[in-house]
C-alpha positions in Angstrom: -3.2 14.8 4.5 -1.4 12.6 2.0 -2.0 9.0 1.3 -5.4 8.8 3.0 -6.9 6.2 0.6 -10.1 4.7 2.1 -9.9 7.0 5.2 -13.4 8.6 5.1 -13.2 10.8 8.3 -9.7 11.0 9.5 -9.3 12.9 12.8 -6.4 13.4 15.2 -6.5 10.8 18.0 -7.3 12.6 21.2 -7.1 11.3 24.8 -10.1 13.4 25.8 -12.4 13.1 22.8 -11.7 9.4 22.4 -11.3 8.4 26.1 -14.2 5.9 25.9 -13.6 4.7 22.3 -13.4 1.0 21.8 -12.3 -1.1 18.8 -13.4 -4.5 17.8 -12.0 -6.6 15.1 -13.9 -6.6 11.8 -13.3 -9.6 9.5 -13.9 -7.4 6.4 -11.5 -5.6 4.1 -14.4 -3.9 2.2 -12.8 -0.6 3.0 -10.0 -1.5 0.4 -12.3 -2.9 -2.2 -11.9 0.2 -4.5 -8.2 0.6 -4.2 -6.7 -0.7 -7.4 -3.2 0.1 -6.1 -1.6 1.0 -2.9 1.8 2.4 -1.9 4.4 -0.2 -1.0 7.6 0.1 1.0 10.8 -1.6 -0.2 11.1 -4.0 2.8 7.7 -5.5 1.5 9.0 -6.2 -2.0 10.2 -9.8 -1.3 6.9 -11.0 0.1 4.6 -8.9 -2.2 6.4 -10.0 -5.2 5.1 -13.5 -4.9 1.5 -12.3 -5.4 1.2 -8.9 -7.1 3.0 -6.7 -9.6 5.3 -4.1 -8.0 5.6 -1.0 -10.2 6.6 2.7 -9.8 3.9 5.1 -10.4 3.9 8.9 -11.0 3.3 11.6 -13.6 7.1 12.1 -13.8 10.0 10.0 -12.8 10.8 12.6 -10.1 7.4 11.9 -8.5 7.4 8.1 -8.9 7.0 5.8 -6.0 6.5 2.0 -5.5 3.1 0.6 -5.5 1.4 -2.8 -5.5 -1.0 -3.2 -8.4 -4.2 -4.8 -7.0 -6.5 -4.3 -10.0 -6.7 -3.4 -13.7 -9.8 -1.2 -13.7 -10.3 2.0 -11.8 -11.7 1.6 -8.2 -11.5 -2.1 -8.3 -9.3 -4.3 -6.1 -9.3 -7.7 -7.6 -8.0 -9.3 -4.3 -11.1 -8.3 -2.3 -14.3 -10.3 -3.1 -18.0 -9.3 -2.8 -18.0 -10.4 0.9 -15.1 -8.1 1.6 -12.6 -10.9 2.1 -9.0 -10.6 1.0 -7.9 -13.4 -1.2 -6.5 -16.2 1.1 -2.7 -16.7 1.3 -2.1 -13.4 -0.7 0.1 -10.7 0.8 -1.7 -7.8 2.4 0.4 -4.6 2.1 1.3 -2.7 5.3 -0.5 0.4 3.9 -3.8 -1.6 4.2 -2.9 -3.4 7.5 -2.4 -0.1 9.4 -6.0 1.0 8.8 -7.9 2.5 10.7 -4.9 4.4 12.0 -2.4 6.5 10.2 0.5 8.8 11.0 0.3 12.4 9.5 3.0 15.0 9.5 2.2 18.1 11.6 2.3 21.5 9.8 5.6 23.3 10.1 5.9 25.4 13.2 3.7 23.1 15.3 5.1 22.1 18.7 5.7 18.5 19.7 6.4 15.4 17.6 6.8 15.6 13.9 3.9 13.1 13.4 0.6 12.7 15.1 -1.7 9.7 15.0 -5.0 9.9 13.2 -7.9 7.5 13.1 -10.8 6.9 10.8 -13.9 7.7 12.8 -15.9 6.0 10.0 -14.4 2.6 10.7 -17.2 0.2 11.5 -15.2 -1.4 14.3 -15.2 1.7 16.5 -17.8 2.1 19.3 -18.2 2.8 22.9 -19.9 -0.5 24.0 -17.9 -3.4 22.3 -14.3 -4.2 21.7 -11.1 -3.2 23.4 -10.6 0.3 24.8 -8.0 2.5 23.1 -7.2 4.1 26.4 -7.0 2.7 29.9 -9.0 4.2 32.8 -5.9 6.3 33.8 -5.6 7.7 30.2 -2.6 5.7 29.2 -2.5 3.8 25.9 -4.1 0.3 26.0 -2.2 -2.6 24.6 -4.1 -2.6 21.3 -3.3 1.1 20.8 0.3 0.7 21.8 0.7 -2.1 19.2 -1.0 0.0 16.5 1.3 3.0 17.2 4.4 0.9 17.2 3.3 -0.5 13.8 2.8 3.0 12.5 6.2 4.1 13.7 7.9 1.0 12.0 5.9 1.7 8.8 7.2 5.3 8.8 10.8 4.2 9.1 10.2 1.8 6.1 8.7 4.8 4.2 11.9 6.8 4.9 14.1 4.0 3.7 12.1 3.6 0.5 12.5 7.2 -0.3 16.2 6.8 -0.1 15.9 3.8 -2.3 13.9 5.8 -4.9 16.6 8.5 -4.7 19.2 5.9 -5.7 17.1 4.7 -8.6 16.7 8.3 -9.9 20.4 9.1 -9.2 21.6 6.3 -11.4 18.9 6.8 -14.0 17.5 3.2 -13.6 13.8 3.9 -14.2 12.2 3.8 -17.6 8.5 4.3 -18.6 6.4 1.3 -19.1 2.9 1.5 -20.4 0.8 -1.6 -20.1 -1.9 -2.4 -22.7 -4.2 -5.4 -22.4 -6.6 -6.4 -25.1 -9.7 -8.1 -23.9 -12.7 -9.0 -26.2 -12.1 -6.0 -28.4 -11.6 -3.7 -25.5 -8.3 -2.2 -24.4 -7.1 -1.6 -20.9 -4.3 1.0 -20.7 -2.2 1.5 -17.6 -0.1 4.6 -18.0 2.1 6.7 -15.7 4.2 3.7 -14.8 7.9 3.0 -14.5 10.0 -0.1 -14.1 13.8 -0.6 -13.5 15.7 -1.0 -16.7 17.6 -4.2 -16.7 19.9 -2.9 -19.5 20.9 0.2 -17.4 21.2 -2.0 -14.2 23.8 -4.2 -16.0 25.7 -1.1 -16.9 26.2 0.0 -13.3 29.9 0.4 -12.3 31.4 -2.1 -9.9 31.5 0.3 -6.9 27.8 1.3 -7.2 26.8 -2.4 -7.7 28.7 -3.3 -4.6 27.0 -0.6 -2.6 23.6 -1.7 -3.9 24.3 -5.2 -2.8 25.6 -4.2 0.6 22.5 -1.9 1.2 20.0 -4.4 0.0 19.0 -2.3 -3.1 19.7 -5.1 -5.5 17.4 -7.5 -3.7 14.5 -5.0 -3.8 15.2 -4.3 -7.5 15.1 -8.0 -8.4 12.0 -8.6 -6.3 10.4 -5.8 -8.4 11.5 -7.4 -11.6 10.4 -10.9 -10.7 7.0 -9.5 -9.7 6.0 -8.2 -13.1 4.6 -11.4 -14.5 1.9 -11.2 -11.9 0.1 -8.8 -14.2 -0.9 -12.1 -15.9 -2.4 -13.3 -12.6 -4.5 -10.0 -12.3 -5.7 -10.5 -15.9 -7.0 -13.9 -15.1 -8.7 -12.6 -11.9 -10.3 -9.9 -14.0 -11.5 -12.5 -16.5 -13.1 -14.5 -13.8 -14.8 -11.5 -12.2 -16.2 -10.4 -15.6 -17.5 -13.9 -16.2 -19.3 -13.8 -12.8 -20.6 -10.3 -13.5 -22.0 -11.5 -16.9 -23.6 -14.5 -15.3 -25.2 -12.4 -12.7 -26.7 -10.1 -15.3 -28.1 -13.0 -17.2 -29.7 -14.3 -14.1 
C-alpha cells in the first residue's frame, strides 16, 4: 500500500472485527517525528507556503510529486519536539492530519468501491474501554468515523487534482532539478532528487497556456511553491537550535 509513512500495522476497517473499537484523542504527534518530508496536495500550497518549503521530489521528473520538507536530516521532523508536540501555529499537512486512517486502492478485479478505509492498529488512541466508538450499536458509522471518512474522501479528490497539476508542469517542461547543499561546521548536508518550477520557463509560456493556468488556479499554486523556498533557511535555523540542544544534553 503506497504512502503509508508512520502506519505501523495498517489493516482494513472491518465492521465485525472493529465493532467495539473506540478512539480517544491523543495530544501527541510523535508518530510523525521521523518524517522529514510528507506528500502535499496543491490546495494546501498557500497555507503550507507560509511555514515550510514546498518542493517536488522523485528520482525522475516523471515520478516527481509535491512534498512539504519538514527536516534536513533523514528520519527527523524538525517541527515535532521531544514531547511529540507539533510546533505551534505551523501548518500541519493533511497527510499527517488524516492519521490513523488512510484510503487505499483495492486490487484490480476486486468488487465494490475503488478505495477501502484502513486504520493503523498500532495507534495509541485505539482501545475498547475509552474514547468514542467507531461504530454505533446498530453497526452504522459513528459521527467520529463519518467525519474521518469524509476527510479521506476530500483528501483523495485533492490528490487527483494534484496529479493533474503535475501533468501540466511536465507537459510544459516547467520543472528543473534543484540540489540543495548546506554547509554546517565543516559538514555538508545534501538534498538530492528535488525539482522546482523554473521561473524562466514559466515566463516563456504562451498567452493561451498562461490564461488557462490562471483560470484553473495553477499559477497560484506555482507561486505559492516559489514563495515557500526561502523557508529552507527557517529549517536550517531549527536544525541549528536542535543541534545546540543535543550538544548541551551530551555535555550534561
